[in-house]
C-alpha positions in Angstrom: -24.1 7.5 0.4 -22.1 5.2 -1.9 -24.0 2.2 -3.2 -21.7 -0.8 -4.0 -22.7 -3.0 -7.0 -21.1 -6.4 -7.3 -21.1 -8.0 -10.8 -20.0 -11.6 -11.2 -20.1 -14.0 -14.2 -18.4 -17.1 -15.6 -15.5 -16.4 -17.8 -16.8 -15.8 -21.4 -20.2 -14.5 -20.3 -19.6 -11.1 -21.8 -19.4 -9.3 -18.5 -16.4 -7.1 -19.4 -18.2 -5.9 -22.5 -21.3 -5.0 -20.5 -19.4 -3.3 -17.8 -17.4 -1.2 -20.3 -20.6 -0.1 -22.1 -22.4 0.8 -18.9 -19.5 2.7 -17.4 -19.8 5.1 -20.3 -23.5 5.5 -19.9 -24.2 5.8 -16.2 -22.9 9.0 -14.5 -21.3 9.2 -11.1 -20.1 5.6 -11.2 -16.6 4.6 -10.2 -15.2 1.3 -11.3 -12.8 -0.8 -9.3 -9.8 -2.0 -11.2 -8.7 -5.2 -9.6 -5.1 -6.2 -8.8 -3.9 -9.5 -10.3 -0.8 -11.6 -10.5 -1.6 -13.0 -14.0 0.1 -11.7 -17.1 -1.6 -9.2 -19.4 -3.5 -10.7 -22.3 -3.8 -9.2 -25.8 -3.8 -5.4 -25.6 -4.4 -5.2 -21.9 -2.5 -2.4 -20.2 -1.6 -1.9 -16.6 -4.0 0.4 -14.8 -6.8 0.0 -17.4 -8.1 -3.6 -17.3 -6.1 -4.6 -14.2 -3.2 -3.5 -12.0 -0.6 -6.3 -12.9 1.6 -7.1 -9.9 4.0 -9.9 -8.9 2.9 -12.5 -6.4 5.3 -11.1 -3.9 3.7 -7.6 -4.2 0.3 -9.1 -3.9 1.2 -11.1 -0.8 2.6 -7.9 0.7 -0.7 -6.1 0.2 -2.5 -9.1 1.8 -0.2 -8.9 4.8 -0.9 -5.1 5.1 -4.7 -5.9 5.0 -5.1 -3.7 1.9 -7.9 -5.8 0.2 -11.6 -5.8 0.6 -11.5 -9.2 -1.0 -9.1 -11.4 -2.8 -9.1 -14.9 -4.3 -7.0 -17.5 -6.1 -8.5 -18.1 -9.5 -6.8 -20.6 -11.9 -3.6 -20.2 -10.0 -3.5 -16.4 -10.0 -4.5 -14.0 -7.4 -7.1 -11.3 -7.9 -8.1 -8.7 -5.4 -10.1 -5.5 -4.8 -8.2 -2.8 -2.8 -10.0 -1.1 0.1 -8.8 2.3 -1.2 -11.3 2.2 -4.2 -14.3 2.2 -1.8 -12.8 5.0 0.3 -12.1 7.1 -2.8 -15.6 6.5 -4.2 -17.1 7.7 -0.8 -14.9 10.8 -0.8 -16.0 11.6 -4.4 -19.7 11.0 -3.7 -19.8 8.2 -6.4 -21.3 4.8 -6.5 -18.9 1.9 -6.9 -19.0 -1.0 -9.4 -17.0 -4.1 -8.5 -16.3 -6.7 -11.2 -15.4 -9.7 -9.1 -15.8 -13.5 -9.1 -18.1 -15.6 -6.9 -15.5 -16.1 -4.2 -14.9 -12.3 -4.0 -18.6 -11.5 -4.1 -19.2 -13.6 -1.0 -16.4 -11.9 0.9 -17.7 -8.4 -0.1 -21.3 -9.3 1.0 -19.9 -10.5 4.3 -18.2 -7.1 4.9 -20.8 -4.9 3.1 -24.2 -6.6 3.5 -26.0 -3.6 1.8 -24.0 -4.2 -1.5 -26.2 -5.1 -4.4 -25.2 -8.2 -6.3 -25.7 -9.0 -10.0 -24.9 -12.3 -11.7 -24.4 -12.3 -15.5 -25.7 -15.6 -16.9 -24.9 -17.0 -20.4 -27.9 -18.1 -22.5 -26.7 -21.7 -22.2 -23.6 -23.8 -22.0 -23.2 -24.2 -25.7 -23.1 -20.4 -26.2 -20.6 -20.0 -23.4 -18.3 -22.6 -24.9 -18.6 -20.9 -28.3 -17.7 -17.5 -26.8 -14.7 -18.9 -25.0 -13.4 -20.5 -28.3 -13.9 -17.3 -30.3 -11.7 -15.3 -27.9 -8.8 -17.5 -29.0 -7.0 -16.7 -25.8 -6.9 -20.2 -24.2 -5.7 -23.7 -25.0 -8.3 -26.5 -25.1 -7.5 -27.7 -21.6 -8.0 -24.2 -20.2 -11.3 -23.9 -22.0 -12.6 -27.1 -20.6 -11.4 -26.1 -17.1 -13.3 -22.8 -17.5 -16.4 -24.6 -18.4 -16.2 -26.8 -15.4 -15.6 -23.7 -13.2 -18.5 -22.0 -14.9 -20.8 -24.8 -13.8 -19.7 -24.4 -10.2 -20.1 -20.6 -10.3 -23.6 -20.8 -11.8 -24.6 -23.0 -8.9 -24.2 -19.9 -6.7 -26.8 -17.9 -8.6 -29.3 -17.9 -5.8 -26.9 -15.8 -3.6 -27.4 -12.8 -6.0 -30.0 -10.1 -5.9 -30.3 -9.8 -9.7 -29.7 -12.3 -12.6 -29.1 -10.9 -16.0 -29.2 -13.3 -18.9 -26.7 -12.0 -21.5 -28.3 -13.1 -24.7 -28.7 -9.9 -26.8 -26.1 -7.3 -26.0 -28.2 -4.2 -26.4 -31.0 -5.6 -24.3 -28.5 -6.7 -21.7 -26.9 -3.2 -21.6 -30.3 -1.7 -21.0 -31.2 -4.2 -18.3 -27.9 -3.6 -16.4 -28.4 0.2 -16.6 -31.9 -0.2 -15.3 -30.7 -2.2 -12.3 -28.1 0.4 -11.4 -30.5 3.4 -11.9 -33.4 1.7 -10.2 -31.4 1.2 -7.0 -30.6 4.9 -7.1 -34.2 5.8 -7.6 -35.2 3.7 -4.6 -32.4 5.2 -2.5 -33.5 8.8 -3.5 -37.2 8.1 -2.8 -38.1 10.1 -5.9 -39.9 7.9 -8.5 -42.4 10.2 -10.2 -42.0 10.0 -13.9 -43.2 7.3 -16.4 -39.5 6.8 -17.3 -38.7 6.1 -13.7 -41.5 3.5 -13.6 -40.2 1.9 -16.7 -36.7 1.7 -15.2 -38.0 0.2 -12.0 -40.1 -2.4 -13.9 -37.2 -3.4 -16.1 -34.9 -3.9 -13.1 -37.6 -5.9 -11.2 -37.8 -8.2 -14.2 -34.2 -9.3 -13.4 -34.8 -9.9 -9.7 -33.9 -13.4 -8.7 -37.5 -14.1 -7.6 -38.9 -13.0 -10.9 -36.5 -14.8 -13.3 -36.3 -18.3 -11.8 -38.5 -19.8 -14.6 -36.3 -18.4 -17.4 -33.2 -19.9 -15.7 -34.3 -23.5 -15.7 -33.3 -24.4 -19.3 -29.9 -22.6 -18.8 -29.2 -24.6 -15.6 -30.4 -27.8 -17.3 -27.9 -27.2 -20.2 -25.0 -27.2 -17.7 -26.4 -30.1 -15.7 -26.7 -32.2 -18.9 -23.0 -31.6 -19.8 -22.0 -32.6 -16.3 -23.5 -36.1 -16.7 -22.0 -39.0 -18.7 -23.1 -38.6 -22.4 -24.4 -35.2 -21.7 -22.5 -33.5 -24.5 
């Protein structure tokens, strides 16, 4: 049985780096490459980071009901094709979906058993710094992404797991633990000390177990949203 993992995060949270690392370390894991109408950035290549299509092509796919989910993000469409889930099921693989908050809600509506993970930046200042270091966006776009990040973070309670991406190596280990812990629970075999360690690490990221650590992060975004907060 294929387990679907949903990963969401504000732009600049380091989600892509985490996903790239984990895909190389966790076996039997398919990754959904989304379709988008935006132009490639930097060294992005069609069929690797995204499938880059025209708005007309994307809209034709929508009319043919080919998407599990799709959304308009910053004026561009992004979508997950239904075919990726079908292919993962045929191959006996689990499926990792890298999608935004809008898409995650659509997927959960269609696939209630999907596991959802939200990647949280350590605080707003760190997120802003990461966005600036990418040197991909103009100032106005950076500010718009920060506003959108605040709105996306407000949805954190809809996710099963929250991963605070502060230290990369620890975040990679935590994300791996979440994916592998769900497999262990599904298999019903959890006998070794290593299994117990994996389960414990994953449980530490459960929404119910991480709420206290989230408070200063949420406060940093709330402070920026109020007059004189920056």
